[in-house]
C-alpha angles and dihedrals in degrees: 000000000000129000137169120224132203126200094178138025109300131182131202116199119207126191109236143173103255094213096051131087116230139202113227114195122188118196124201129187104184101198130131115278127185109277092002125080106189091209086077093051118110121158151143131240123202118187120188091341091308115119099224097167130023128183084347120180113192088189095058093041093052093046091048094047093041090234128133094217138012138218121196116198126197131179108214119204119231111292096203089225135084101248139054123205121207113191127196113198124180114228117260094208095076126054114239094012120155140178127236144172138192100199144355128204124192113183128173113229135182119256102287099177140063131146124348130198110245107225109239092016106065093164092056109066117190121231109224100169091093096039128106111225142183122223108237102169135356112188135185096210114218091359142086132271112290111209124220091253090059094049120113125259093012092281093138097220124159120227117202138201112268098209097095089063096049109119119225126350093292097096095151119215133301123227142187130208117247120254092250090062114097118203108222122193106217105142100045140354127284088250089083092068136337121259091254090068091059097044093065134050146165116237139175096235137251097267106098094192087065103034096051090066102061146034123236098232137181124191132199136178115230144171115270126236095040134105115238129206115213114196112196116197120208139183127164106211098157105044126048108184135077114255098024095107118020127167146161125242122215128187118192091347091306125114108253094178138345127217096019108191115177094195090051088055099041097033090214146052115260095024116122124228135177137197126206122210128178128203135176115229112204123218099241128122111286093014097104095097131093114202129194119188133178123202131181112248114216099179092093091047095234125193092249133029093224144118133206141201127177103180143000133202126182122195131184112223120217116252128233091278090058091250128146098164120118130182125280110272118257122251109233118245091247093050090049089052090052090048091048092050091046088052093051092049091048093049095048098041125086088211121103110279120252115206123216092245090056091050088052090055091053095059123320128124093040104293149012117306116250115207132183113174131180101259110248097335102063090188111099129187117191116207122188119211129184117240114235113272093002143100091215124097137210128202137212137186117238128185118257115215120214123219094197138074124272126181121254147070110260125066113219098167120085135165134052119333128228116254112289109258086216094066106268111123096202106031120188108260100242100146112130134168143192107243108187124180112229108249096220116088113256125209099229089185089073095055121108111240107207127170089358095153093056100041112131118174108163090203140121124268140163111287090216091055112107122240090234090059091050091052089053096053102048135109127345141038109226122200120227121236113285129025 
């Protein structure tokens, strides 16, 4: 595995279209590297003037979430200038602290946001099209994991199973559209969500004697003192008439909308629709949860006492100080006890020590970890191009060249630099990195090989390393199914 380490403040400068929104994805694999122990890493990241991470510890976050690696995704509003600066700064609160990153993605996207209904203030919509947001959850409700390669419009998003977030045993029933149902985008473009999101759903069921006795509820732990956007995706692929399935939507025990009728919104079977709701979550004790509940509405005497949801996205909106950073997650008491016992066993045993991160690779978080890193460079810039005489787009990975200093001994960046943000038009190429291979054996056959034919790295690699191996370790980290 490759990583880039920073002992001092370091800035990358990316050429961008000032009128376009961009996805920024930061990938972290907090393992142990020679000379760098990521448990000692605390740092901040500022992108385009927005603080996206502050005093961040990838090691603590990975342990608390029982994940071997992390991906942080942000959607940055148009900058109205032709460059984006991404700055990594080690924390000054800890001696010897440093910053690191395993991969960066910067992907132009269409404008995906507009107005959202403020829960509790229906007459005061919130404009989100100029906001910077962080993706907190993106769920294919009632369906399976959708990989980045199967996302729509080449945006490379991951859509996860929603079942881990269902509250209580009342999980409803899952459903999938028949093969003869065609999903037709008529109210918005396919960039909002892929077809697979709208072909599956979670419902309460058609038996009113059962559904009237429970809510269909999801629960999420969030950072307080932020406003959150909840995007609910709907598509009615079973029913075709108004007033056949009507329900109410509640967010944090407040009514978001009454008498929700998907056919009334979309006007036709098989036509997707979505609703955006915004809600402020205070920072008081017990306020760190975000709840979504669906409840059948019988006031309109619908044909079925039922509710439906096809997809769910939750975004954190930056505050007035252009901040998206929250605190590091807290490791649970049970997990801390396990870590303490593991440390005692490792200290007292003559056997080779096995770190917690290594244990996670072996089997935590519901499956094997699938990795695909940019070989030697670790910084990827995904550029979309239109095919001649076609509406389709392909994408390629190009190397990004840093104009600032990073710690280490081996240079893995070559080629011409972007213009120095500090004014020198031809800066001296001094960017170096520490590129360490992860000591554990990796199953390259499990890696996802995307855009292999257009991969251009322009970086150094071992001449004895085979082309097949280079193809396997190349561009994108892919999350396994589950969280």
